[in-house]
LOTOR-436435 format. One record per residue (C-alpha): residue in three letters; x, y, z. Coordinates in Angstrom, 1 decimal, always signed. Last residue first. Example, Ala and Ser with C-alpha at 12.3 -4.5 7.8 and 13.67 -1.06 7.14 Angstrom:
2
<filum=SER	xx=+13.7	yy=-1.1	zz=+7.1>
<filum=ALA	xx=+12.3	yy=-4.5	zz=+7.8>
***
This chain:
354
<filum=CYS	xx=-41.7	yy=-22.8	zz=+16.5>
<filum=THR	xx=-40.1	yy=-19.7	zz=+14.4>
<filum=GLN	xx=-39.4	yy=-17.8	zz=+17.7>
<filum=ASP	xx=-37.4	yy=-21.1	zz=+19.3>
<filum=GLU	xx=-35.3	yy=-21.0	zz=+16.7>
<filum=GLN	xx=-34.4	yy=-17.5	zz=+16.3>
<filum=MET	xx=-33.4	yy=-17.3	zz=+20.2>
<filum=TYR	xx=-31.8	yy=-20.6	zz=+19.8>
<filum=SER	xx=-30.0	yy=-18.6	zz=+17.4>
<filum=ARG	xx=-29.0	yy=-16.2	zz=+19.2>
<filum=ARG	xx=-27.9	yy=-18.2	zz=+22.2>
<filum=LEU	xx=-25.5	yy=-20.3	zz=+20.5>
<filum=GLN	xx=-24.2	yy=-17.1	zz=+18.6>
<filum=GLY	xx=-23.5	yy=-15.0	zz=+21.9>
<filum=CYS	xx=-20.0	yy=-14.8	zz=+22.1>
<filum=ALA	xx=-18.4	yy=-16.4	zz=+19.0>
<filum=GLY	xx=-18.2	yy=-20.8	zz=+19.1>
<filum=ASP	xx=-21.6	yy=-21.5	zz=+18.0>
<filum=ILE	xx=-19.2	yy=-25.2	zz=+16.8>
<filum=ASP	xx=-16.4	yy=-26.0	zz=+14.3>
<filum=ARG	xx=-14.5	yy=-23.4	zz=+15.9>
<filum=GLY	xx=-14.5	yy=-24.3	zz=+19.5>
<filum=MET	xx=-11.4	yy=-22.6	zz=+20.5>
<filum=GLU	xx=-9.1	yy=-20.5	zz=+18.2>
<filum=ARG	xx=-5.9	yy=-19.8	zz=+20.3>
<filum=ARG	xx=-5.6	yy=-16.7	zz=+20.6>
<filum=ILE	xx=-2.2	yy=-15.0	zz=+19.8>
<filum=THR	xx=+0.4	yy=-13.9	zz=+22.4>
<filum=VAL	xx=+1.9	yy=-11.1	zz=+22.9>
<filum=ASN	xx=+4.5	yy=-9.3	zz=+25.4>
<filum=ILE	xx=+5.7	yy=-6.4	zz=+24.2>
<filum=GLY	xx=+8.9	yy=-5.4	zz=+23.1>
<filum=ASN	xx=+8.7	yy=-3.2	zz=+20.0>
<filum=LYS	xx=+9.6	yy=-6.3	zz=+17.9>
<filum=GLU	xx=+7.4	yy=-8.4	zz=+20.0>
<filum=LEU	xx=+4.8	yy=-6.0	zz=+18.2>
<filum=MET	xx=+6.0	yy=-6.1	zz=+15.0>
<filum=ASN	xx=+6.2	yy=-9.9	zz=+15.1>
<filum=LYS	xx=+2.3	yy=-9.8	zz=+16.1>
<filum=PHE	xx=+1.4	yy=-7.7	zz=+13.5>
<filum=VAL	xx=+3.3	yy=-9.6	zz=+10.3>
<filum=GLN	xx=+2.1	yy=-13.2	zz=+11.6>
<filum=ILE	xx=-1.7	yy=-11.7	zz=+11.5>
<filum=ARG	xx=-1.2	yy=-11.0	zz=+8.1>
<filum=GLY	xx=+0.4	yy=-14.7	zz=+7.3>
<filum=ALA	xx=-2.7	yy=-15.6	zz=+9.1>
<filum=GLU	xx=-5.1	yy=-13.7	zz=+7.1>
<filum=SER	xx=-7.2	yy=-11.3	zz=+8.8>
<filum=GLN	xx=-11.1	yy=-12.8	zz=+9.8>
<filum=VAL	xx=-14.0	yy=-10.7	zz=+8.1>
<filum=TYR	xx=-16.7	yy=-8.3	zz=+9.3>
<filum=ASP	xx=-19.3	yy=-8.6	zz=+6.8>
<filum=ARG	xx=-21.7	yy=-8.7	zz=+10.2>
<filum=GLU	xx=-25.2	yy=-10.3	zz=+10.3>
<filum=LYS	xx=-23.5	yy=-13.8	zz=+9.6>
<filum=ILE	xx=-21.0	yy=-13.7	zz=+12.6>
<filum=PRO	xx=-16.9	yy=-13.7	zz=+11.8>
<filum=ASN	xx=-14.6	yy=-15.1	zz=+14.8>
<filum=VAL	xx=-12.2	yy=-12.0	zz=+14.8>
<filum=PRO	xx=-8.6	yy=-13.7	zz=+15.0>
<filum=ILE	xx=-8.2	yy=-12.9	zz=+18.3>
<filum=LEU	xx=-4.6	yy=-10.8	zz=+19.6>
<filum=ASN	xx=-3.6	yy=-10.7	zz=+22.9>
<filum=VAL	xx=-1.4	yy=-8.0	zz=+24.1>
<filum=HIS	xx=+0.2	yy=-7.9	zz=+27.7>
<filum=CYS	xx=+0.8	yy=-4.8	zz=+28.9>
<filum=ARG	xx=+4.1	yy=-2.9	zz=+29.6>
<filum=LEU	xx=+2.0	yy=+0.1	zz=+30.3>
<filum=PRO	xx=+4.8	yy=+2.4	zz=+28.7>
<filum=GLY	xx=+4.9	yy=-0.4	zz=+26.1>
<filum=ALA	xx=+1.1	yy=-1.0	zz=+25.2>
<filum=LEU	xx=-0.2	yy=+2.4	zz=+23.8>
<filum=ALA	xx=+3.1	yy=+3.0	zz=+21.3>
<filum=ALA	xx=+2.4	yy=-0.9	zz=+20.8>
<filum=LEU	xx=-1.1	yy=-0.4	zz=+18.7>
<filum=LEU	xx=+0.0	yy=+2.7	zz=+17.4>
<filum=ARG	xx=+2.8	yy=+0.3	zz=+15.6>
<filum=ALA	xx=+0.6	yy=-2.7	zz=+15.1>
<filum=ASP	xx=-2.2	yy=+0.0	zz=+13.5>
<filum=GLU	xx=+0.4	yy=+1.5	zz=+11.1>
<filum=ARG	xx=+1.1	yy=-1.7	zz=+10.0>
<filum=THR	xx=-2.0	yy=-3.2	zz=+9.5>
<filum=ASP	xx=-4.7	yy=-5.0	zz=+11.1>
<filum=ASN	xx=-7.3	yy=-2.8	zz=+11.9>
<filum=VAL	xx=-9.8	yy=-3.2	zz=+9.3>
<filum=GLY	xx=-8.6	yy=-5.0	zz=+6.5>
<filum=GLY	xx=-9.3	yy=-8.2	zz=+8.0>
<filum=VAL	xx=-10.1	yy=-7.8	zz=+11.6>
<filum=LEU	xx=-8.1	yy=-8.7	zz=+14.5>
<filum=SER	xx=-10.3	yy=-8.9	zz=+18.0>
<filum=TYR	xx=-7.9	yy=-7.1	zz=+19.8>
<filum=GLU	xx=-7.7	yy=-7.7	zz=+24.0>
<filum=PHE	xx=-5.1	yy=-5.6	zz=+25.7>
<filum=THR	xx=-4.0	yy=-7.4	zz=+28.9>
<filum=ILE	xx=-2.8	yy=-5.3	zz=+32.6>
<filum=ARG	xx=-0.6	yy=-6.6	zz=+34.7>
<filum=ARG	xx=-1.5	yy=-6.8	zz=+38.1>
<filum=GLY	xx=+0.4	yy=-4.5	zz=+41.0>
<filum=THR	xx=-3.4	yy=-3.8	zz=+42.4>
<filum=GLN	xx=-3.6	yy=+0.1	zz=+42.6>
<filum=GLU	xx=-0.8	yy=+0.8	zz=+41.0>
<filum=PHE	xx=-1.7	yy=-1.0	zz=+38.2>
<filum=TYR	xx=-5.5	yy=-0.8	zz=+37.5>
<filum=GLU	xx=-4.5	yy=+3.1	zz=+38.3>
<filum=ARG	xx=-2.7	yy=+3.0	zz=+34.9>
<filum=CYS	xx=-5.4	yy=+1.1	zz=+32.9>
<filum=ALA	xx=-7.4	yy=+3.9	zz=+34.1>
<filum=GLU	xx=-4.9	yy=+6.7	zz=+32.1>
<filum=MET	xx=-4.8	yy=+4.6	zz=+29.3>
<filum=LEU	xx=-9.1	yy=+4.4	zz=+29.0>
<filum=GLU	xx=-9.0	yy=+8.5	zz=+29.5>
<filum=GLY	xx=-6.6	yy=+8.5	zz=+27.0>
<filum=ILE	xx=-8.4	yy=+5.6	zz=+24.6>
<filum=GLY	xx=-11.9	yy=+7.7	zz=+24.6>
<filum=TYR	xx=-14.3	yy=+7.5	zz=+26.7>
<filum=ARG	xx=-17.8	yy=+8.5	zz=+25.8>
<filum=ASN	xx=-18.0	yy=+7.7	zz=+22.0>
<filum=ALA	xx=-15.5	yy=+5.1	zz=+22.5>
<filum=VAL	xx=-18.7	yy=+2.8	zz=+23.7>
<filum=PRO	xx=-19.8	yy=+2.6	zz=+20.4>
<filum=MET	xx=-16.9	yy=-0.2	zz=+19.7>
<filum=LEU	xx=-16.2	yy=-0.6	zz=+15.9>
<filum=SER	xx=-16.1	yy=+2.3	zz=+14.1>
<filum=ARG	xx=-15.7	yy=+5.0	zz=+17.5>
<filum=ARG	xx=-12.3	yy=+2.6	zz=+18.0>
<filum=LYS	xx=-11.5	yy=+3.7	zz=+14.6>
<filum=GLU	xx=-11.4	yy=+7.2	zz=+15.2>
<filum=ASP	xx=-10.2	yy=+6.8	zz=+19.1>
<filum=THR	xx=-7.1	yy=+5.1	zz=+17.9>
<filum=ALA	xx=-5.2	yy=+2.2	zz=+18.9>
<filum=ALA	xx=-7.9	yy=-0.1	zz=+17.8>
<filum=HIS	xx=-9.4	yy=-3.5	zz=+19.4>
<filum=LEU	xx=-9.5	yy=-2.3	zz=+23.2>
<filum=SER	xx=-10.8	yy=-4.8	zz=+24.9>
<filum=LEU	xx=-9.5	yy=-4.0	zz=+28.1>
<filum=ALA	xx=-8.4	yy=-7.1	zz=+30.0>
<filum=LEU	xx=-8.2	yy=-7.0	zz=+34.3>
<filum=THR	xx=-6.6	yy=-9.7	zz=+35.7>
<filum=ILE	xx=-7.7	yy=-10.4	zz=+38.8>
<filum=GLN	xx=-5.6	yy=-9.5	zz=+42.6>
<filum=LEU	xx=-8.4	yy=-7.6	zz=+44.0>
<filum=LYS	xx=-7.2	yy=-4.2	zz=+45.2>
<filum=GLU	xx=-11.4	yy=-2.6	zz=+45.1>
<filum=ARG	xx=-9.7	yy=+0.7	zz=+44.4>
<filum=ALA	xx=-9.0	yy=-1.1	zz=+41.3>
<filum=LEU	xx=-12.4	yy=-1.9	zz=+40.2>
<filum=LYS	xx=-13.3	yy=+1.8	zz=+41.2>
<filum=ARG	xx=-10.8	yy=+2.7	zz=+38.8>
<filum=MET	xx=-11.9	yy=+0.7	zz=+35.7>
<filum=GLN	xx=-15.8	yy=+1.7	zz=+36.7>
<filum=PRO	xx=-15.2	yy=+5.1	zz=+36.0>
<filum=ALA	xx=-13.3	yy=+4.1	zz=+33.0>
<filum=LEU	xx=-16.3	yy=+1.8	zz=+30.9>
<filum=GLY	xx=-14.0	yy=-0.1	zz=+28.7>
<filum=CYS	xx=-14.9	yy=-3.3	zz=+26.6>
<filum=THR	xx=-14.2	yy=-5.1	zz=+30.1>
<filum=SER	xx=-13.5	yy=-8.5	zz=+30.4>
<filum=VAL	xx=-12.6	yy=-10.3	zz=+34.1>
<filum=THR	xx=-10.0	yy=-12.3	zz=+34.3>
<filum=ILE	xx=-10.1	yy=-15.1	zz=+37.5>
<filum=ASN	xx=-6.8	yy=-17.1	zz=+38.5>
<filum=ARG	xx=-4.6	yy=-14.4	zz=+40.5>
<filum=ALA	xx=-8.0	yy=-14.6	zz=+42.0>
<filum=SER	xx=-7.4	yy=-18.1	zz=+42.9>
<filum=ILE	xx=-10.5	yy=-20.3	zz=+43.1>
<filum=HIS	xx=-11.8	yy=-21.1	zz=+46.3>
<filum=LEU	xx=-14.6	yy=-22.9	zz=+45.8>
<filum=GLY	xx=-16.2	yy=-21.8	zz=+49.2>
<filum=LYS	xx=-15.2	yy=-22.1	zz=+52.1>
<filum=GLU	xx=-11.8	yy=-20.1	zz=+51.0>
<filum=ASP	xx=-13.9	yy=-17.4	zz=+49.2>
<filum=THR	xx=-12.4	yy=-17.3	zz=+45.9>
<filum=LEU	xx=-15.9	yy=-17.8	zz=+44.1>
<filum=LEU	xx=-18.0	yy=-15.9	zz=+46.7>
<filum=GLU	xx=-15.9	yy=-12.3	zz=+46.4>
<filum=LEU	xx=-15.6	yy=-12.4	zz=+42.6>
<filum=PHE	xx=-19.6	yy=-13.2	zz=+42.5>
<filum=ARG	xx=-19.5	yy=-10.3	zz=+45.0>
<filum=VAL	xx=-17.9	yy=-7.9	zz=+43.1>
<filum=LEU	xx=-19.4	yy=-9.2	zz=+39.2>
<filum=SER	xx=-23.4	yy=-8.3	zz=+41.0>
<filum=ASP	xx=-22.0	yy=-5.1	zz=+42.3>
<filum=TYR	xx=-20.8	yy=-4.2	zz=+38.7>
<filum=ASN	xx=-23.5	yy=-5.2	zz=+36.3>
<filum=ASP	xx=-22.2	yy=-2.8	zz=+33.6>
<filum=LEU	xx=-18.7	yy=-3.9	zz=+35.1>
<filum=PRO	xx=-19.2	yy=-7.1	zz=+33.3>
<filum=GLU	xx=-20.0	yy=-6.5	zz=+29.9>
<filum=GLY	xx=-22.7	yy=-9.2	zz=+28.7>
<filum=THR	xx=-22.3	yy=-12.6	zz=+26.8>
<filum=GLY	xx=-19.2	yy=-14.1	zz=+27.8>
<filum=MET	xx=-16.0	yy=-12.9	zz=+28.9>
<filum=VAL	xx=-15.9	yy=-13.7	zz=+33.0>
<filum=VAL	xx=-12.9	yy=-15.9	zz=+32.6>
<filum=VAL	xx=-12.5	yy=-18.5	zz=+34.6>
<filum=ASN	xx=-9.5	yy=-20.3	zz=+35.8>
<filum=SER	xx=-9.3	yy=-24.1	zz=+37.6>
<filum=VAL	xx=-12.3	yy=-26.2	zz=+37.1>
<filum=ARG	xx=-12.3	yy=-29.6	zz=+38.6>
<filum=GLU	xx=-13.7	yy=-31.9	zz=+36.3>
<filum=GLY	xx=-17.1	yy=-34.1	zz=+36.5>
<filum=THR	xx=-18.0	yy=-32.3	zz=+32.8>
<filum=LEU	xx=-21.5	yy=-31.7	zz=+34.3>
<filum=LEU	xx=-21.1	yy=-30.9	zz=+38.2>
<filum=SER	xx=-18.3	yy=-28.4	zz=+37.2>
<filum=ILE	xx=-20.5	yy=-26.5	zz=+34.3>
<filum=ALA	xx=-22.8	yy=-26.4	zz=+36.7>
<filum=TYR	xx=-20.8	yy=-24.9	zz=+39.7>
<filum=VAL	xx=-19.7	yy=-22.2	zz=+37.1>
<filum=GLN	xx=-22.9	yy=-21.4	zz=+35.6>
<filum=ASP	xx=-24.2	yy=-21.3	zz=+38.8>
<filum=LEU	xx=-21.5	yy=-18.4	zz=+40.3>
<filum=MET	xx=-23.6	yy=-16.4	zz=+37.6>
<filum=GLU	xx=-26.4	yy=-17.0	zz=+38.1>
<filum=GLY	xx=-25.9	yy=-16.7	zz=+42.1>
<filum=PRO	xx=-24.3	yy=-12.9	zz=+41.8>
<filum=LEU	xx=-27.2	yy=-12.4	zz=+40.1>
<filum=LEU	xx=-26.9	yy=-11.9	zz=+36.3>
<filum=GLY	xx=-27.5	yy=-8.2	zz=+34.6>
<filum=ARG	xx=-31.0	yy=-7.4	zz=+32.6>
<filum=VAL	xx=-32.3	yy=-7.8	zz=+29.3>
<filum=LEU	xx=-29.6	yy=-5.4	zz=+27.1>
<filum=GLY	xx=-29.7	yy=-5.8	zz=+23.5>
<filum=GLY	xx=-30.4	yy=-7.9	zz=+21.0>
<filum=LEU	xx=-27.8	yy=-8.2	zz=+19.3>
<filum=THR	xx=-25.0	yy=-7.2	zz=+21.8>
<filum=SER	xx=-24.1	yy=-10.8	zz=+22.1>
<filum=ALA	xx=-23.2	yy=-11.5	zz=+18.4>
<filum=CYS	xx=-20.0	yy=-9.4	zz=+18.1>
<filum=PHE	xx=-18.2	yy=-7.7	zz=+15.6>
<filum=ARG	xx=-19.9	yy=-4.3	zz=+15.9>
<filum=CYS	xx=-19.4	yy=-3.5	zz=+19.6>
<filum=GLY	xx=-23.4	yy=-2.4	zz=+20.7>
<filum=MET	xx=-22.7	yy=-1.7	zz=+24.5>
<filum=ARG	xx=-26.2	yy=-3.0	zz=+25.3>
<filum=CYS	xx=-25.7	yy=-6.9	zz=+25.9>
<filum=GLY	xx=-27.8	yy=-9.6	zz=+26.6>
<filum=VAL	xx=-28.7	yy=-11.4	zz=+29.6>
<filum=GLN	xx=-25.5	yy=-10.7	zz=+31.6>
<filum=SER	xx=-22.4	yy=-11.5	zz=+33.2>
<filum=SER	xx=-21.3	yy=-14.6	zz=+30.8>
<filum=ILE	xx=-19.3	yy=-17.1	zz=+31.7>
<filum=CYS	xx=-15.9	yy=-18.4	zz=+30.1>
<filum=VAL	xx=-15.0	yy=-21.8	zz=+32.0>
<filum=SER	xx=-10.9	yy=-23.3	zz=+32.0>
<filum=ASN	xx=-9.4	yy=-26.4	zz=+32.6>
<filum=GLY	xx=-6.2	yy=-26.8	zz=+33.4>
<filum=HIS	xx=-2.7	yy=-25.7	zz=+32.4>
<filum=LYS	xx=-2.6	yy=-27.8	zz=+29.6>
<filum=TYR	xx=-5.8	yy=-26.5	zz=+28.3>
<filum=ARG	xx=-9.8	yy=-27.8	zz=+28.3>
<filum=MET	xx=-12.1	yy=-25.3	zz=+27.5>
<filum=TRP	xx=-15.8	yy=-24.7	zz=+29.2>
<filum=VAL	xx=-17.6	yy=-22.4	zz=+27.4>
<filum=SER	xx=-21.5	yy=-20.6	zz=+29.2>
<filum=GLU	xx=-24.4	yy=-18.8	zz=+27.7>
<filum=VAL	xx=-27.5	yy=-17.1	zz=+29.0>
<filum=VAL	xx=-30.7	yy=-18.5	zz=+28.6>
<filum=HIS	xx=-33.8	yy=-16.4	zz=+29.7>
<filum=GLY	xx=-36.9	yy=-18.1	zz=+30.5>
<filum=ASP	xx=-37.1	yy=-16.2	zz=+34.5>
<filum=GLU	xx=-35.7	yy=-18.7	zz=+36.8>
<filum=LEU	xx=-32.5	yy=-19.0	zz=+34.2>
<filum=ALA	xx=-32.0	yy=-21.7	zz=+31.2>
<filum=PHE	xx=-28.7	yy=-22.3	zz=+30.4>
<filum=LEU	xx=-27.0	yy=-22.7	zz=+27.2>
<filum=PHE	xx=-23.5	yy=-24.5	zz=+27.2>
<filum=LYS	xx=-20.7	yy=-24.9	zz=+24.9>
<filum=ARG	xx=-18.1	yy=-27.5	zz=+25.4>
<filum=THR	xx=-14.8	yy=-27.3	zz=+24.2>
<filum=GLY	xx=-13.3	yy=-30.8	zz=+23.1>
<filum=ASP	xx=-10.2	yy=-30.1	zz=+20.7>
<filum=ILE	xx=-11.3	yy=-30.4	zz=+17.1>
<filum=ARG	xx=-15.2	yy=-32.5	zz=+17.6>
<filum=SER	xx=-15.9	yy=-29.3	zz=+19.4>
<filum=GLU	xx=-19.1	yy=-30.0	zz=+22.0>
<filum=GLN	xx=-22.4	yy=-28.2	zz=+22.0>
<filum=MET	xx=-24.2	yy=-28.2	zz=+24.7>
<filum=GLN	xx=-28.3	yy=-27.0	zz=+24.5>
<filum=VAL	xx=-31.0	yy=-26.2	zz=+27.8>
<filum=GLN	xx=-29.5	yy=-27.4	zz=+30.8>
<filum=ARG	xx=-30.8	yy=-26.3	zz=+33.7>
<filum=LEU	xx=-29.4	yy=-23.1	zz=+36.2>
<filum=THR	xx=-30.2	yy=-23.5	zz=+39.9>
<filum=THR	xx=-30.6	yy=-20.5	zz=+41.9>
<filum=CYS	xx=-31.2	yy=-21.1	zz=+45.8>
<filum=ALA	xx=-35.1	yy=-18.9	zz=+46.2>
<filum=TYR	xx=-35.8	yy=-17.9	zz=+49.1>
<filum=ALA	xx=-38.2	yy=-18.0	zz=+51.8>
<filum=SER	xx=-40.5	yy=-21.0	zz=+51.2>
<filum=ALA	xx=-37.4	yy=-23.4	zz=+50.3>
<filum=LEU	xx=-35.7	yy=-21.9	zz=+53.2>
<filum=LYS	xx=-37.9	yy=-22.8	zz=+55.6>
<filum=GLU	xx=-38.9	yy=-26.1	zz=+54.3>
<filum=ARG	xx=-35.2	yy=-26.9	zz=+54.2>
<filum=LEU	xx=-35.4	yy=-25.7	zz=+58.1>
<filum=GLY	xx=-38.0	yy=-27.9	zz=+58.5>
<filum=LYS	xx=-36.2	yy=-31.0	zz=+57.2>
<filum=PRO	xx=-33.3	yy=-30.5	zz=+59.6>
<filum=LEU	xx=-29.7	yy=-29.7	zz=+57.6>
<filum=ASN	xx=-27.9	yy=-32.3	zz=+57.7>
<filum=THR	xx=-29.2	yy=-33.8	zz=+54.2>
<filum=MET	xx=-28.7	yy=-30.8	zz=+51.7>
<filum=ASP	xx=-30.4	yy=-32.5	zz=+48.7>
<filum=LYS	xx=-33.6	yy=-31.5	zz=+49.6>
<filum=TYR	xx=-32.5	yy=-27.9	zz=+49.8>
<filum=SER	xx=-31.8	yy=-28.0	zz=+45.5>
<filum=ARG	xx=-28.2	yy=-28.8	zz=+43.3>
<filum=ALA	xx=-26.6	yy=-28.9	zz=+46.2>
<filum=LEU	xx=-22.5	yy=-28.2	zz=+45.0>
<filum=LYS	xx=-20.2	yy=-29.5	zz=+47.1>
<filum=GLN	xx=-18.4	yy=-26.9	zz=+48.1>
<filum=HIS	xx=-20.3	yy=-23.6	zz=+47.5>
<filum=MET	xx=-23.4	yy=-24.3	zz=+47.9>
<filum=TRP	xx=-23.6	yy=-27.0	zz=+50.8>
<filum=GLN	xx=-21.2	yy=-25.4	zz=+52.5>
<filum=TYR	xx=-23.0	yy=-22.3	zz=+52.4>
<filum=LEU	xx=-25.8	yy=-24.2	zz=+54.3>
<filum=GLN	xx=-23.8	yy=-25.5	zz=+56.9>
<filum=GLY	xx=-21.8	yy=-22.9	zz=+57.3>
<filum=ALA	xx=-25.2	yy=-21.0	zz=+58.3>
<filum=ARG	xx=-26.3	yy=-23.5	zz=+60.6>
<filum=PHE	xx=-23.5	yy=-22.8	zz=+62.3>
<filum=PRO	xx=-25.5	yy=-19.6	zz=+63.7>
<filum=LYS	xx=-28.0	yy=-21.1	zz=+65.4>
<filum=GLU	xx=-31.1	yy=-20.6	zz=+63.9>
<filum=GLY	xx=-34.3	yy=-18.3	zz=+64.9>
<filum=LEU	xx=-34.9	yy=-17.6	zz=+61.8>
<filum=ALA	xx=-33.9	yy=-13.9	zz=+61.6>
<filum=ALA	xx=-30.3	yy=-15.9	zz=+63.1>
<filum=LEU	xx=-30.8	yy=-17.7	zz=+59.6>
<filum=GLU	xx=-30.8	yy=-14.0	zz=+57.3>
<filum=GLN	xx=-28.1	yy=-12.3	zz=+59.5>
<filum=GLU	xx=-25.7	yy=-16.3	zz=+59.6>
<filum=LEU	xx=-26.1	yy=-16.1	zz=+55.8>
<filum=GLU	xx=-25.5	yy=-12.3	zz=+55.5>
<filum=SER	xx=-22.0	yy=-13.1	zz=+57.4>
<filum=LEU	xx=-21.3	yy=-16.1	zz=+54.6>
<filum=SER	xx=-22.3	yy=-14.1	zz=+51.8>
<filum=LEU	xx=-25.1	yy=-14.0	zz=+49.6>
<filum=SER	xx=-26.0	yy=-14.3	zz=+46.4>
<filum=LYS	xx=-26.5	yy=-18.3	zz=+46.7>
<filum=ILE	xx=-29.6	yy=-17.3	zz=+49.0>
<filum=ASP	xx=-31.5	yy=-15.8	zz=+46.2>
<filum=THR	xx=-33.8	yy=-13.1	zz=+47.8>
<filum=LYS	xx=-37.4	yy=-13.8	zz=+46.2>
<filum=GLY	xx=-39.1	yy=-10.5	zz=+45.1>
<filum=ASN	xx=-41.0	yy=-13.0	zz=+41.8>
<filum=ARG	xx=-38.1	yy=-11.4	zz=+39.4>
<filum=ASN	xx=-34.9	yy=-12.3	zz=+41.6>
<filum=GLU	xx=-33.6	yy=-10.5	zz=+44.7>
<filum=TRP	xx=-30.1	yy=-9.9	zz=+45.6>
<filum=ALA	xx=-31.2	yy=-8.1	zz=+48.4>
<filum=MET	xx=-28.0	yy=-5.4	zz=+48.6>
***
């Protein structure tokens, strides 16, 4: 795959080491130059060819002429006064913007990245999908969200979550290449077990990902335990029913040995009843899933509200009594545009009024 940007140039940051060797051989360069170039991009996190000082000037000029080197530019940053969470808005080469979030936990720093510009999944409670899908991100554009945040914060990233704007499995090839590069021992070498990929439920791609046998965590955005209720929240449920999703989850566990996580956004008066908890327990139990309860982050374009704290606790207790491993997601960045798509959308609205 060429991994070309809108100008028809190959994004060199999206290439594997073996592909780099082939490209540099075509330029008449020795194989070791590919290793140097790869190290500059993926270990030293160089922001331009000019920074790659042990490469000959002539080679750097040839590279600049023939290949794009993705470098995201910070447009905005919001920092929570509550917990220090930082939400970044990055500009891409074509002028579009994407969101990324940096969160500090006791177990290490976590970055949540976007996989697409916009989203076409249409989930009712999500701001990311309000403007529809523009395009998928290149692997280098996904990687550079992690790299840019590492440089901007001056701290190592130990966990990566692909749960920002976009549906990762709707950008499948870029996602898999991104995972290969991120976990490569010649790059940042982030453990696959420290990476989570979230999907709203594209069953065929879930089964395809299972066959990759990666050691990442797959998180299914379930949000309802019946097809009827799920369809009211997530249009994708019209294509893939819960039965088919559970089969895909079983296959993922069988192929990888990795436990599935069910993401469940609690919406007040919609999916937070005792009956909802009972049905969710019946789904999660046979799969030995982990359930992550998420108090929904309200957005002004929708009338959904967050479940009451007491109701959330009752829901959690019912799952635990049924033997389900469950957590309530800690709310990070509550005092900033914390929900997926909020910062990008507010930026775009401001830009249109200028």
